C-alpha positions in Angstrom: 56.0 -37.3 7.0 57.9 -38.7 10.0 60.2 -40.7 7.7 61.1 -37.5 5.8 62.0 -35.6 9.0 64.0 -38.6 10.3 65.8 -39.1 7.0 66.7 -35.4 6.7 67.9 -35.3 10.3 70.1 -38.3 9.8 71.7 -36.7 6.7 72.3 -33.4 8.5 74.0 -35.2 11.4 76.4 -36.9 9.0 75.6 -40.4 10.0 76.7 -43.2 7.6 74.5 -44.1 4.6 73.4 -47.4 6.2 71.8 -45.4 9.0 69.5 -43.9 6.4 68.4 -47.4 5.4 67.7 -48.2 9.1 65.5 -45.1 9.4 63.5 -46.3 6.3 63.0 -49.7 7.7 62.0 -48.3 11.1 59.4 -46.1 9.4 58.1 -49.1 7.4 57.7 -51.0 10.6 55.9 -48.1 12.2 53.5 -47.6 9.2 53.1 -51.3 8.6 53.7 -51.0 4.8 56.6 -50.8 2.4 57.8 -47.3 1.5 59.2 -46.8 -2.0 58.7 -43.1 -2.8 59.2 -39.8 -0.9 59.0 -36.1 -1.2 61.7 -34.6 1.0 61.7 -31.1 2.4 64.9 -29.0 2.8 65.6 -25.5 4.1 65.0 -22.8 1.5 68.6 -21.6 1.7 70.0 -25.0 0.6 72.0 -24.7 -2.6 72.0 -27.1 -5.5 74.7 -29.3 -4.1 73.0 -29.6 -0.7 69.7 -30.5 -2.4 71.4 -33.1 -4.5 73.1 -34.6 -1.5 69.8 -34.8 0.3 68.3 -36.5 -2.7 71.2 -38.9 -2.8 70.6 -39.8 0.8 67.1 -40.7 0.0 68.2 -42.9 -2.9 70.8 -44.6 -0.7 67.9 -45.4 1.7 66.1 -47.2 -1.1 63.6 -44.4 -1.9 62.6 -42.9 -5.2 62.8 -39.2 -4.4 59.9 -37.7 -6.3 60.7 -34.1 -5.4 62.7 -31.8 -3.2 60.5 -29.1 -1.7 61.4 -26.0 0.3 60.3 -26.3 3.9 58.4 -23.0 3.9 56.6 -24.1 0.7 55.7 -27.4 2.4 54.4 -25.4 5.5 52.2 -23.2 3.2 50.8 -26.3 1.4 50.0 -27.9 4.8 47.9 -24.8 5.6 46.1 -25.0 2.3 47.4 -21.6 1.1 47.9 -22.9 -2.4 44.1 -22.8 -2.8 43.9 -19.1 -2.0 44.3 -16.1 -4.2 47.6 -14.5 -5.0 49.3 -13.6 -1.7 52.6 -12.8 0.0 53.4 -15.1 2.8 55.9 -15.1 5.7 56.9 -18.4 7.2 58.5 -18.0 10.6 60.1 -21.3 11.7 61.5 -21.4 15.2 62.4 -25.0 16.1 64.5 -26.6 18.7 67.9 -25.6 17.4 67.5 -23.2 14.4 65.5 -20.3 13.2 64.4 -19.5 9.6 62.2 -16.8 8.1 61.1 -17.0 4.5 59.1 -14.7 2.3 57.0 -16.4 -0.4 54.8 -15.2 -3.2 51.8 -17.3 -4.2 50.6 -16.9 -7.8 48.5 -19.2 -9.9 48.8 -22.0 -7.4 52.6 -22.0 -7.3 55.0 -20.6 -4.6 58.1 -18.6 -5.2 60.6 -18.0 -2.4 61.5 -14.3 -2.6 64.0 -14.3 0.3 65.1 -16.3 3.3 67.1 -15.5 6.4 67.7 -16.9 9.9 70.0 -18.0 12.6 71.4 -21.5 12.8 72.2 -21.0 16.5 68.8 -19.9 17.8 66.0 -22.2 18.9 63.9 -23.6 21.7 67.0 -25.2 23.2 68.3 -21.7 23.9 65.1 -20.9 25.7 65.4 -24.1 27.8 69.0 -23.2 28.7 68.0 -19.7 29.9 65.5 -21.2 32.2 67.9 -23.9 33.4 70.5 -21.3 34.2 68.0 -19.3 36.2 66.8 -22.3 38.2 70.4 -23.2 39.0 71.1 -19.7 40.2 68.0 -19.7 42.4 68.8 -23.0 43.9 72.4 -22.0 44.6 71.3 -18.8 46.2 68.9 -20.7 48.4 70.9 -23.9 49.2 74.5 -22.9 48.4 74.9 -25.8 45.9 75.7 -25.4 42.2 73.6 -28.0 40.3 75.7 -27.3 37.2 78.3 -29.7 38.7 75.9 -32.6 38.9 75.1 -34.2 35.5 72.2 -36.3 36.8 70.6 -33.2 38.4 71.1 -31.2 35.2 69.3 -33.8 33.2 66.3 -33.7 35.5 66.5 -29.9 35.5 66.5 -29.8 31.7 63.4 -32.0 31.5 61.6 -29.9 34.1 62.6 -26.6 32.4 61.2 -27.7 29.1 58.0 -28.9 30.7 57.5 -25.7 32.6 58.2 -23.6 29.5 55.5 -25.5 27.6 53.0 -25.2 30.5 53.5 -21.4 30.6 52.2 -21.2 27.0 48.7 -21.8 28.4 48.9 -20.8 32.1 50.3 -17.8 33.9 52.2 -19.7 36.7 53.6 -23.1 37.3 55.7 -25.0 39.9 59.1 -26.6 39.2 59.2 -29.3 41.8 62.2 -31.7 41.9 62.5 -33.7 45.1 65.8 -35.2 46.1 67.6 -33.2 43.3 70.9 -33.5 45.2 72.3 -33.9 48.7 75.1 -32.7 51.0 76.4 -33.5 54.4 73.1 -32.2 56.0 71.0 -34.6 53.9 68.9 -34.5 50.7 67.9 -31.3 49.0 64.7 -30.5 47.1 64.0 -27.9 44.4 60.7 -26.2 44.5 60.4 -22.9 42.7 57.4 -21.0 41.4 57.8 -19.7 37.9 55.6 -17.1 36.2 55.1 -16.5 32.5 56.2 -12.9 33.1 59.5 -14.2 34.6 60.1 -16.6 31.7 59.4 -13.8 29.2 61.9 -11.6 31.0 64.5 -14.3 30.8 64.1 -14.9 27.1 63.1 -11.5 25.7 66.4 -10.9 24.0 66.2 -14.3 22.3 62.8 -13.5 20.8 64.0 -10.1 19.7 67.1 -11.7 18.2 64.8 -13.4 15.7 63.3 -10.1 14.5 66.5 -8.9 12.8 66.5 -11.7 10.2 62.8 -11.0 9.7 63.5 -7.4 8.8 66.3 -8.4 6.6 64.2 -11.0 4.8 61.5 -8.3 4.2 64.1 -6.0 2.8 65.6 -8.6 0.5 62.2 -9.4 -0.8 61.5 -5.7 -1.2 58.4 -5.9 1.0 57.1 -4.2 4.1 55.4 -5.9 6.9 52.1 -4.3 5.8 52.4 -6.2 2.5 52.4 -9.6 4.2 49.0 -11.2 3.8 49.6 -14.4 5.8 52.1 -15.3 8.6 52.7 -19.0 9.2 54.3 -20.0 12.5 56.2 -23.3 12.4 58.1 -25.0 15.2 57.3 -25.8 18.8 58.8 -22.6 20.2 56.2 -20.5 18.3 53.5 -21.7 20.7 55.0 -19.2 23.2 52.6 -16.2 23.5 55.5 -13.8 23.6 56.8 -15.1 20.3 53.4 -14.8 18.7 53.0 -11.2 20.0 56.4 -10.0 18.8 56.0 -11.6 15.4 
């Protein structure tokens, strides 16, 4: 599974073909066995040429590509939904950089993608950025220093923002504590800010709501209403956020 994600990510990023081979050998080293066959997942909206290009990338890496599978179909299979009765399924996939929503129909053990929609510029990274911007503004208001001008401070801030965001999926409040984040003529400066789940939700509410438009369009394209959806599958790390689950 890790090989498939790495291979696809390498192809999307446009790296040379020999890089795909390196990914394969890395995966073999990790698994401790030779890999010769693969099933590769692709976004449901990929056209035939994109699917063929992905398959070619697998072949270049020395793999026999057994099948190209739609990502929402793979998610449904992972949840064992193919063993259930006929259903209509929505797969809401909010990852680090992109968002996809797919409506699938399950019948006689097979999946049919009825519609797909999404936003290629919406993901967890945008949530992190919102939090980083707020932390920078708070620090500047308190200390008069703009951390956006300090690359090293920004990297620490990015890591802390992502950590705090993840923590607030299970707790109501957390501390963002970054000692010696920067310095000026008066000496070192420390960042210590209390962040609540409510504040985080306020900062990213419009991003969550931005994902709902494609959901409504996907339902319309599939000629379905929300009441006709039997199962909703949440995929991607950002869907762990309670606000996302609530809105979906």
